[in-house]
C-alpha positions in Angstrom: 0.2 -0.2 -0.1 1.4 3.5 -1.0 0.2 6.6 0.2 1.1 10.3 -0.9 1.3 13.1 1.1 -1.5 14.9 1.1 -2.6 12.0 3.2 -5.4 13.1 6.2 -5.1 12.8 9.8 -5.3 9.2 10.9 -9.1 8.2 11.5 -10.3 10.8 9.1 -13.1 13.0 9.7 -15.3 11.0 12.0 -15.0 10.3 15.0 -16.7 7.3 16.8 -20.2 8.2 18.4 -19.9 11.6 16.7 -22.7 12.0 14.0 -22.2 11.9 9.9 -22.2 14.8 8.4 -22.7 15.6 4.7 -19.1 17.5 3.6 -19.3 20.9 2.1 -19.3 20.8 -2.2 -16.0 23.6 -2.3 -15.7 25.3 -5.6 -13.1 23.2 -6.9 -14.4 20.1 -6.1 -16.6 19.6 -9.2 -13.8 20.1 -11.2 -12.0 17.5 -9.3 -14.0 15.1 -9.4 -14.4 15.3 -13.4 -10.3 14.9 -13.4 -10.7 11.9 -10.8 -13.7 10.2 -13.3 -11.4 10.8 -16.8 -8.4 9.4 -14.9 -10.8 6.5 -14.3 -11.7 6.0 -17.9 -8.1 6.3 -19.2 -6.5 4.5 -16.8 -7.3 0.4 -17.3 -5.7 -1.0 -14.3 -6.9 1.0 -12.0 -10.0 2.4 -10.2 -10.0 6.6 -9.3 -11.9 8.2 -7.4 -12.0 11.7 -5.9 -12.9 12.1 -2.2 -14.8 15.0 -1.1 -14.7 14.5 2.3 -10.7 14.9 2.1 -10.2 16.8 -0.7 -8.1 13.7 -1.7 -7.7 11.9 -4.9 -7.8 8.2 -4.7 -6.8 5.4 -7.5 -7.2 1.1 -6.1 -4.9 -1.2 -8.5 -7.2 -4.1 -10.5 -4.8 -6.6 -11.2 -3.6 -9.3 -9.0 -1.3 -8.4 -5.9 0.1 -10.0 -3.4 -1.3 -7.3 -0.9 -4.0 -4.5 -1.7 -2.2 -1.8 -3.8 -4.0 2.0 -2.9 -2.3 5.5 -3.8 -3.5 8.5 -2.3 -2.7 12.4 -3.8 -3.6 15.8 -3.5 -3.6 16.0 -7.2 -4.5 14.2 -10.3 -0.9 14.8 -11.5 0.5 13.5 -8.5 -2.1 11.0 -8.2 -0.4 9.4 -12.0 2.8 9.9 -10.7 2.2 7.6 -7.9 0.1 4.8 -10.0 3.3 4.6 -12.5 5.9 4.3 -9.9 3.5 1.5 -8.5 3.4 -0.1 -11.1 7.0 -0.4 -11.7 7.4 -1.6 -8.2 4.2 -3.9 -8.7 3.8 -4.4 -12.8 0.3 -5.7 -13.9 0.1 -9.1 -15.2 -0.9 -8.7 -19.3 -1.7 -12.4 -19.0 -4.9 -11.3 -17.4 -7.9 -9.1 -18.1 -7.8 -5.9 -16.6 -11.3 -3.8 -16.5 -10.7 -0.1 -17.0 -14.1 0.5 -15.2 -17.3 -1.1 -13.7 -18.9 -1.2 -17.1 -17.5 -4.2 -18.9 -14.6 -2.6 -20.0 -11.4 -5.1 -20.6 -7.7 -5.2 -21.6 -5.7 -8.3 -22.5 -2.6 -9.8 -24.1 -2.5 -13.2 -24.9 0.4 -15.4 -25.2 0.7 -15.3 -29.1 1.2 -11.5 -28.8 -2.3 -10.4 -29.4 -3.3 -7.5 -28.0 -7.3 -6.4 -27.1 -9.1 -3.8 -25.8 -12.9 -4.1 -25.1 -15.9 -1.3 -24.6 -19.4 -2.0 -23.9 -21.3 1.2 -24.4 -24.4 2.7 -23.8 -26.4 3.6 -26.6 -26.1 6.8 -26.0 -24.6 9.5 -28.5 -22.9 11.2 -25.6 -20.8 8.3 -24.8 -18.5 8.6 -28.6 -16.4 11.6 -26.8 -15.4 9.2 -23.8 -14.9 6.4 -26.1 -12.1 8.0 -28.6 -10.3 9.9 -25.7 -10.2 6.1 -23.9 -9.1 5.0 -27.7 -6.5 7.5 -28.0 -4.9 6.4 -23.9 -4.8 2.5 -24.9 -2.7 3.7 -28.6 -0.4 5.6 -26.4 0.0 3.0 -23.9 0.5 0.4 -27.2 3.3 2.5 -28.1 1.2 4.0 -31.2 0.4 7.6 -30.6 1.3 8.3 -34.0 -1.7 6.7 -35.5 -4.1 8.5 -33.4 -5.3 10.8 -35.3 -6.7 9.0 -38.1 -8.1 5.5 -36.0 -9.8 8.2 -32.9 -11.2 9.4 -36.1 -12.8 6.2 -37.7 -13.9 4.9 -33.9 -15.9 8.2 -33.7 -17.5 8.0 -37.5 -18.2 3.9 -36.5 -19.3 4.4 -33.0 -21.6 7.5 -34.6 -23.4 5.4 -37.2 -24.0 2.2 -34.4 -25.3 4.7 -32.2 -27.4 6.5 -34.7 -28.9 3.6 -37.0 -28.1 0.6 -35.2 -29.7 -0.7 -31.7 -28.3 -2.2 -28.4 -25.4 -3.8 -27.2 -22.8 -2.1 -28.9 -19.3 -3.2 -28.3 -16.2 -1.2 -29.3 -12.7 -3.1 -29.2 -9.2 -3.1 -30.2 -7.2 -5.4 -31.9 -3.2 -5.4 -32.4 -1.5 -8.0 -33.4 0.4 -9.9 -36.9 1.2 -6.6 -38.2 -2.0 -4.4 -38.1 -4.1 -2.5 -36.0 -8.1 -2.9 -36.2 -10.8 -1.1 -34.9 -14.3 -3.1 -34.7 -17.8 -1.4 -33.8 -20.7 -4.1 -32.9 -24.2 -3.4 -32.8 -27.5 -5.5 -33.1 -29.3 -3.4 -35.5 -30.6 -4.9 -38.7 -29.7 -2.0 -40.9 -26.4 -1.9 -42.9 -24.6 1.0 -43.6 -24.4 2.1 -46.8 -22.4 5.1 -48.7 -24.9 7.8 -49.6 -24.9 9.6 -53.0 -24.2 13.1 -51.3 -24.4 15.9 -53.3 -21.4 18.9 -52.9 -23.0 20.8 -49.7 -23.9 17.8 -47.8 -22.9 18.7 -43.8 -23.9 14.6 -42.9 -23.6 11.4 -43.9 -20.2 10.8 -45.4 -18.9 8.7 -42.4 -17.9 5.5 -44.5 -16.1 7.6 -47.1 -13.7 9.1 -44.3 -13.4 5.5 -42.8 -12.6 4.6 -46.4 -10.2 7.1 -46.9 -8.3 6.6 -43.8 -7.9 3.0 -43.4 -6.1 0.7 -45.2 -9.0 -1.6 -45.4 -12.6 -1.5 -43.8 -15.8 -3.5 -44.2 -19.1 -4.9 -42.3 -19.2 -8.5 -41.2 -23.1 -10.1 -40.3 -23.0 -11.0 -36.9 -22.7 -14.8 -36.1 -26.1 -14.6 -34.5 -28.3 -11.7 -36.3 -29.4 -9.3 -36.1 -26.7 -7.1 -36.3 -23.2 -6.6 -37.8 -19.4 -5.2 -36.7 -18.0 -2.8 -38.6 -14.6 -2.4 -38.8 -11.5 -0.9 -39.9 -8.0 -2.0 -40.4 -4.7 -0.3 -40.5 -1.0 -2.4 -41.5 2.1 -1.8 -39.1 5.7 -2.1 -40.4 6.1 -4.2 -37.4 3.8 -5.5 -34.7 3.5 -3.2 -32.3 5.7 -0.7 -34.1 
């Protein structure tokens, strides 16, 4: 267990026998809580939260460790430094899936070197922005930051199409291995994505055209148990993980 320098006094704010009271929300608390929520989304090996009563950031490791691994800090930046230090001391085990949050997100690396990251997403357009940020963070952790712009843009287009025209449940996944990176978005709607014959002034409806332009290959595969399909895009790599 690792503690940051900003840890609250022993025993916390409450004393035995005293009535519990709700802590007063201060003007900076919503911003700190939003920072903690964002970290929770992009840190696959940790559960992150912000304590209003203590005004501290907390992170608990979710991979198997000999003892509970827990860090605490007075700021989000300090918490990130402590998490990195903890990972160097007790590295996550890649052979185990590592949930990113309680929504069913997992990351896995197989013995053959295949890396995957999967997100089960709500049928809500608001999730697209968060999913794009999670994909960006995953690519950075895989050493593929140079591909971020194209992959994140394609991910957003595929997700927007699935949410607008498809049906839940929706799953986003990244696959890295065998010299290629693949993005897959699955939904359970019966309609198939299609290219539209648009005029020059059209603002929407160019999603598949954008995907085709940015990816080395793309397509749609029916699910084994219809209705539903998986829209995918693939990029060739000069070498696996490069």
